[in-house]
ZATINU-113283 format. One line per 3 residues: number of its first residue (from 1); their letters; for each residue y, z, x of C-alpha. Coordinates in nm, 3 decimals. Each point is the difference from the previous one (the first is absolute). Example, Ala and Ser with C-alpha at 12.3 -4.5 7.8 and 13.67 -1.06 7.14 Angstrom:
1	AS	-0.450/0.780/1.230; 0.344/-0.066/0.137
***
This chain:
1	MLS	0.000/0.000/0.000; 0.351/-0.077/0.118; 0.241/0.274/0.098
4	YDE	0.337/0.014/-0.174; 0.176/-0.147/0.305; -0.254/-0.285/0.024
7	ADK	0.041/-0.078/-0.371; 0.380/0.012/0.031; -0.005/-0.245/0.292
10	LLK	-0.240/-0.237/-0.175; 0.196/-0.002/-0.325; 0.333/-0.052/0.178
13	AHG	-0.144/-0.302/0.177; -0.080/-0.155/-0.337; 0.303/0.113/-0.198
16	QVH	-0.197/0.244/-0.217; 0.121/0.341/0.122; 0.128/0.091/-0.350
19	ILN	-0.359/0.102/-0.081; 0.048/0.315/0.209; 0.305/0.121/-0.197
22	GFD	-0.074/0.352/-0.125; -0.306/0.034/0.225; 0.086/0.363/0.078
25	RLT	-0.012/0.088/-0.371; -0.362/-0.114/-0.035; -0.297/0.234/0.016
28	AEQ	-0.213/-0.010/0.313; -0.268/-0.189/-0.195; 0.252/-0.255/-0.128
31	QAG	0.141/-0.049/0.350; -0.346/-0.062/0.142; -0.081/-0.244/-0.281
34	LLS	0.320/-0.201/0.053; -0.046/-0.018/0.377; -0.357/-0.119/-0.053
37	QIG	0.117/-0.273/-0.238; 0.270/-0.112/0.243; -0.261/-0.026/0.274
40	DLD	-0.211/-0.227/-0.220; 0.284/-0.242/-0.083; -0.047/-0.366/0.090
43	FDV	0.355/-0.115/0.069; -0.117/-0.361/0.037; -0.098/0.010/-0.367
46	LAE	0.331/0.157/-0.105; 0.182/-0.284/0.176; -0.151/-0.236/-0.259
49	AGR	0.228/0.146/-0.273; 0.171/-0.275/-0.196; -0.220/-0.278/0.136
52	QGG	-0.098/-0.240/-0.273; -0.284/-0.245/-0.027; -0.375/0.014/0.046
55	VSH	-0.236/-0.073/0.284; 0.066/-0.315/0.199; -0.254/-0.271/-0.075
58	GLL	-0.112/-0.310/0.186; -0.159/-0.302/-0.165; -0.150/0.118/-0.330
61	SPM	-0.296/-0.175/-0.159; -0.238/0.080/-0.288; -0.313/0.202/0.067
64	EAV	-0.341/-0.062/-0.148; -0.198/0.276/-0.171; -0.357/0.080/-0.090
67	DTG	0.055/-0.067/-0.370; -0.177/0.153/-0.297; -0.231/-0.301/-0.030
70	EIA	-0.133/0.033/0.353; -0.024/0.377/-0.038; -0.211/-0.039/-0.315
73	SRR	-0.238/-0.242/0.172; -0.039/0.219/0.312; 0.029/0.338/-0.167
76	GEF	-0.353/0.115/0.086; 0.041/-0.096/0.366; 0.338/0.173/0.033
79	EAV	-0.109/0.310/-0.190; -0.313/0.054/0.209; 0.196/-0.005/0.326
82	GKK	0.270/0.226/-0.143; -0.242/0.257/-0.143; -0.186/0.016/0.331
85	AIA	0.324/0.070/0.193; 0.103/0.267/-0.252; -0.344/0.164/-0.002
88	EGK	0.007/0.013/0.380; 0.330/0.191/-0.010; 0.208/-0.280/0.149
91	VAA	0.264/-0.009/-0.277; 0.265/0.257/-0.096; 0.262/0.002/-0.276
94	LLL	0.364/0.093/0.045; 0.233/0.076/-0.291; 0.375/-0.050/0.046
97	AGG	0.132/0.287/-0.210; 0.332/0.103/0.152; 0.214/-0.090/-0.302
100	MGT	0.137/0.201/-0.287; -0.012/-0.094/-0.369; 0.377/0.023/-0.050
103	RLG	0.038/-0.346/-0.160; -0.270/0.099/-0.247; 0.172/0.322/-0.103
106	LDR	-0.237/0.209/0.213; 0.147/0.230/0.262; -0.340/0.029/0.166
109	PKG	-0.219/-0.216/0.226; -0.051/-0.338/-0.166; -0.377/0.040/-0.001
112	ELN	0.035/0.294/-0.241; 0.118/-0.234/-0.275; -0.206/0.038/-0.315
115	VGE	-0.100/-0.352/-0.107; -0.205/0.122/-0.297; 0.106/-0.030/-0.363
118	NRT	-0.245/0.222/-0.189; -0.127/0.192/0.301; 0.121/0.097/0.345
121	LYL	-0.079/-0.256/0.267; 0.192/0.007/0.326; 0.072/-0.291/0.234
124	FEC	-0.165/0.192/0.285; -0.303/0.052/-0.223; -0.030/-0.371/-0.079
127	LVN	0.006/-0.095/0.366; -0.252/0.264/0.105; -0.230/-0.112/-0.283
130	NLK	0.028/-0.362/0.118; -0.094/0.102/0.354; -0.280/0.228/-0.115
133	RVA	-0.169/-0.281/-0.196; -0.018/-0.213/0.315; -0.119/0.289/0.217
136	DSC	-0.274/0.090/-0.250; -0.116/-0.363/-0.021; -0.035/-0.003/0.380
139	GTV	-0.172/0.339/0.016; 0.264/0.163/0.216; 0.335/0.180/0.001
142	IPL	0.293/-0.208/0.125; 0.258/0.197/0.204; 0.333/0.010/-0.184
145	YIM	0.325/0.045/0.191; 0.313/0.075/-0.204; 0.345/-0.057/0.147
148	TSE	0.257/0.228/-0.160; 0.365/0.062/0.093; 0.194/0.310/0.095
151	KND	0.137/0.005/-0.354; -0.335/-0.001/-0.181; -0.266/0.116/0.246
154	ADT	-0.036/0.359/-0.123; 0.000/-0.107/-0.366; -0.257/-0.274/0.060
157	RAF	-0.240/0.228/0.186; 0.035/0.269/-0.266; -0.056/-0.254/-0.279
160	FKE	-0.325/-0.127/0.151; -0.121/0.356/0.057; 0.092/0.104/-0.355
163	HLF	-0.201/-0.292/-0.140; -0.296/0.055/0.236; 0.068/-0.333/0.171
166	FGY	-0.105/-0.176/-0.322; -0.363/0.041/0.096; 0.033/-0.151/0.348
169	PED	-0.137/0.206/0.292; 0.293/0.203/0.131; -0.114/-0.023/0.361
172	RVH	0.027/-0.380/-0.011; 0.364/-0.001/-0.115; 0.260/0.022/0.278
175	FFV	0.375/0.036/-0.050; 0.271/-0.091/0.249; 0.377/-0.027/-0.022
178	QQM	0.194/-0.323/0.036; 0.272/-0.001/0.260; 0.357/0.015/-0.130
181	AAA	0.315/-0.197/0.077; 0.357/0.128/-0.021; 0.248/-0.153/-0.246
184	VDY	0.363/-0.091/0.067; 0.312/-0.075/-0.203; 0.170/-0.341/-0.006
187	DGK	0.182/0.088/0.324; -0.330/0.065/0.176; 0.055/0.376/0.005
190	LLL	-0.294/0.236/-0.040; -0.009/0.201/-0.322; -0.117/0.354/-0.069
193	EGP	-0.204/0.075/-0.311; 0.035/0.377/0.042; 0.102/0.262/0.257
196	GRL	-0.150/-0.100/0.333; -0.200/-0.281/-0.157; 0.054/-0.371/0.061
199	ATS	-0.032/-0.228/-0.301; -0.330/-0.179/0.056; -0.253/-0.212/-0.186
202	PNG	-0.350/-0.131/0.076; 0.023/-0.276/0.261; -0.180/-0.262/-0.209
205	NGG	-0.366/-0.087/-0.043; -0.006/-0.189/0.332; -0.018/0.330/0.187
208	WFA	-0.333/0.106/-0.147; -0.221/-0.060/0.307; 0.247/0.152/0.246
211	SLK	0.023/0.305/-0.228; -0.380/0.018/-0.025; -0.025/-0.010/0.379
214	KAG	0.274/0.262/0.042; -0.192/0.230/-0.237; -0.297/-0.015/0.237
217	FLT	-0.244/-0.184/-0.224; -0.066/-0.294/0.230; -0.242/0.204/0.210
220	EIH	-0.198/0.089/-0.312; 0.001/-0.362/-0.114; -0.155/-0.110/0.330
223	RSG	-0.250/0.285/-0.004; -0.106/-0.092/-0.354; -0.053/-0.366/0.088
226	IEW	0.262/-0.126/-0.246; 0.086/-0.363/0.077; 0.202/-0.099/-0.308
229	INI	0.273/0.171/-0.204; 0.087/-0.117/-0.352; 0.355/0.103/-0.086
232	FAV	0.129/-0.004/-0.356; 0.299/0.106/-0.208; 0.012/0.296/-0.236
235	DNP	0.161/-0.183/-0.293; -0.279/-0.240/-0.102; -0.282/0.171/-0.195
238	LQQ	-0.206/-0.321/-0.026; -0.035/-0.080/0.365; -0.346/-0.003/0.149
241	ICD	-0.022/0.206/0.318; -0.248/-0.078/0.278; -0.121/-0.282/-0.222
244	PVF	-0.329/-0.107/0.164; 0.061/-0.367/-0.084; 0.343/0.008/0.168
247	VGA	-0.135/0.196/0.298; -0.293/-0.238/0.046; 0.211/-0.313/-0.033
250	TIL	0.244/0.129/0.262; -0.278/0.092/0.243; -0.174/-0.335/-0.042
253	SGA	0.327/-0.189/0.050; 0.039/0.150/0.348; 0.361/0.092/-0.079
256	ESG	0.145/0.331/0.116; 0.167/0.067/-0.334; -0.034/-0.088/-0.366
259	SKV	0.263/-0.022/-0.273; -0.072/0.014/-0.372; 0.218/-0.250/-0.182
262	IRK	0.062/-0.120/-0.352; 0.107/-0.345/-0.111; 0.368/-0.004/-0.097
265	NSP	0.062/-0.053/-0.371; 0.336/-0.173/0.056; 0.191/-0.146/0.294
268	DEK	0.261/0.278/-0.010; -0.233/0.299/-0.042; 0.119/0.284/0.219
271	LGV	-0.298/0.028/0.233; -0.022/-0.026/0.376; -0.200/-0.315/0.076
274	LCR	-0.265/-0.037/0.267; 0.067/-0.302/0.219; -0.004/-0.117/0.361
277	DDG	0.293/0.050/0.236; -0.027/-0.225/0.304; -0.372/-0.011/-0.076
280	KPS	-0.053/0.377/-0.017; -0.050/0.203/-0.319; 0.319/0.129/-0.155
283	IVE	0.149/0.118/-0.324; 0.327/-0.141/-0.125; 0.181/0.214/-0.255
286	YYE	0.099/-0.160/-0.329; 0.371/0.032/0.083; -0.053/-0.183/0.331
289	MTP	-0.154/-0.305/-0.164; 0.213/-0.309/-0.048; -0.007/-0.171/-0.342
292	EMQ	-0.193/-0.283/0.165; -0.269/0.239/0.122; -0.024/0.170/-0.338
295	TER	-0.061/-0.326/-0.184; -0.197/-0.200/0.259; -0.328/-0.134/-0.142
298	TAD	-0.326/-0.118/0.151; -0.155/-0.337/-0.076; -0.191/0.151/-0.295
301	GEL	0.314/0.151/-0.151; -0.051/0.363/0.107; 0.274/0.207/0.160
304	AYA	-0.017/-0.045/0.378; 0.115/0.357/0.062; -0.226/0.143/-0.265
307	FGV	-0.147/0.326/0.124; 0.194/0.325/-0.042; -0.104/0.322/0.175
310	ILN	-0.075/0.319/-0.197; 0.003/0.265/0.276; -0.373/0.019/0.048
313	YLF	-0.089/-0.082/0.360; -0.300/0.040/0.228; 0.069/0.049/0.372
316	RVD	-0.237/0.014/0.295; 0.068/0.321/0.192; 0.005/-0.162/0.344
319	ALE	0.261/-0.251/-0.120; 0.216/0.286/-0.127; -0.025/0.176/0.336
322	RIV	0.119/-0.318/0.170; 0.325/-0.004/-0.197; 0.065/0.372/-0.064
325	DRK	0.255/0.040/0.279; 0.188/-0.320/-0.082; 0.322/0.049/-0.196
328	LPV	-0.008/-0.133/-0.354; 0.310/-0.171/-0.141; 0.235/0.241/-0.174
331	HVV	0.098/-0.077/-0.360; 0.339/0.138/-0.103; 0.024/0.102/-0.365
334	EKK	0.307/0.112/-0.195; -0.075/0.317/-0.197; 0.155/0.291/-0.188
337	IPY	-0.027/0.279/0.257; 0.071/0.361/-0.105; 0.205/0.172/0.269
340	MDA	0.190/0.317/0.084; 0.377/-0.049/0.026; 0.240/0.169/0.243
343	DGK	0.034/0.298/-0.235; -0.375/0.056/-0.009; -0.038/-0.136/-0.353
346	LVQ	-0.299/-0.217/-0.086; 0.111/-0.338/-0.139; -0.224/-0.218/-0.218
349	PEK	0.153/-0.349/0.027; 0.012/-0.222/-0.309; -0.021/-0.322/0.201
352	ENG	-0.129/-0.112/0.338; 0.180/0.179/0.282; -0.198/-0.073/0.315
355	YKF	-0.304/-0.138/0.176; -0.362/0.101/0.039; -0.228/-0.157/0.258
358	ETL	-0.356/-0.114/-0.064; -0.285/-0.177/0.171; -0.241/-0.195/-0.218
361	VVD	-0.373/-0.061/0.018; 0.061/-0.372/-0.060; 0.139/-0.014/0.353
364	MIR	-0.330/0.134/0.134; -0.168/-0.310/-0.143; 0.241/-0.208/0.209
367	MMN	-0.129/0.179/0.310; -0.364/-0.082/-0.075; -0.163/-0.303/0.159
370	DTL	-0.137/-0.097/-0.339; -0.057/0.124/-0.353; -0.231/-0.103/-0.281
373	AFE	0.183/-0.069/-0.325; -0.237/0.120/-0.272; 0.090/-0.093/-0.356
376	VVR	-0.064/0.249/-0.280; 0.047/-0.033/-0.375; 0.341/0.136/-0.091
379	EKE	-0.106/0.146/-0.336; -0.285/0.194/0.163; 0.168/0.139/0.312
382	FAP	0.377/-0.003/-0.034; 0.179/0.241/-0.234; 0.282/0.153/0.208
385	IKN	0.214/0.276/-0.145; 0.352/-0.049/0.132; 0.197/0.078/-0.316
388	LHG	-0.040/0.206/-0.315; 0.035/-0.297/-0.236; 0.006/-0.378/0.023
391	RDS	-0.148/-0.209/0.278; -0.231/0.176/0.250; 0.035/0.320/-0.198
394	LDS	-0.208/0.286/-0.130; -0.016/-0.188/-0.332; -0.128/-0.326/0.150
397	SRE	-0.243/0.182/0.231; -0.151/0.192/-0.291; -0.062/-0.324/-0.190
400	LMK	-0.188/-0.150/0.294; -0.192/0.322/0.058; -0.123/-0.003/-0.360
403	KNG	-0.107/-0.365/0.037; -0.207/0.107/0.301; -0.181/0.275/-0.187
406	FRL	0.206/0.305/0.094; -0.004/0.276/-0.260; 0.358/0.117/-0.035
***
């Protein structure tokens, strides 16, 4: 941990010394916490404040996928290879669960959302049930890693314990905390969210493997013989986790990663699209696509850039280790950031007032030598809950869940 003098010198060098105002009025614990946070700051990231635009791309071209037709015809072959790998303990699952349910009216971890109508059914419960079905069919227990954040770690752990891990073996569930990134105002100045506490937020889902390594789990992963990690988002109760068909197809392809994709339902659908960038796998965000790219068609009339990603990826562990120390691109996002003003009053802004910094898992795909695009049926595997009502909402997700046999 930095000393006060070291922190003062560092902050002065970067024009951020205001953070130490009132330091002598803090408790010893608050002082230690603030100095620790200052020591963890990445000033290269903070220098990105105000930068606009996405990742720089080279020559973009469409990318082929293993489509649903090929998957149906080779299902038995893929499934056999996938089940064997899972049964041999070579596959683990990792849940990205660092977010809160604020946009859904839930001041709790997002996974605690009750998606039931006539009974209680939590998002976390749905996902554990999905994983358990696969594990049971393979005659094993699949290790489950859960990435939380500083803001929801204690609540998430307590929730799983309260609900007896939804029937999953407790000793096979491992929690770790996502690393955080400081937030700044529009002038690039650090903000405080409380006495002796920098305003921070999770550093984006791209930091999951670095956070897993920092938590000390990589040694256990090697010892257990895990070769593949399937990462998935918390907000999609339909997604299939450690899907043996997906696992087997990726292994047989020889690729070091796999990406579940769905076929876009319109040229302007807001999905990141899997493509090639100077011949390597990449994902171009919907807002980065030109109108020509959005509407380009193949000879048979299909969209050329047709396959949208759904945040369900399979990575080979050795490929992740190759890239873990490389810096991911930083995405700068305007947000409403609660902060403590000069009088020590907590302010809840009504509009965007600064920047948060994120890394994204899509950029990890760009660092892979290759990826297998694996098409799934939208209605069976994609029911994200981003909003309370409307598109990609709790309402729309419930409708799809009922169509897939969920009892709500």
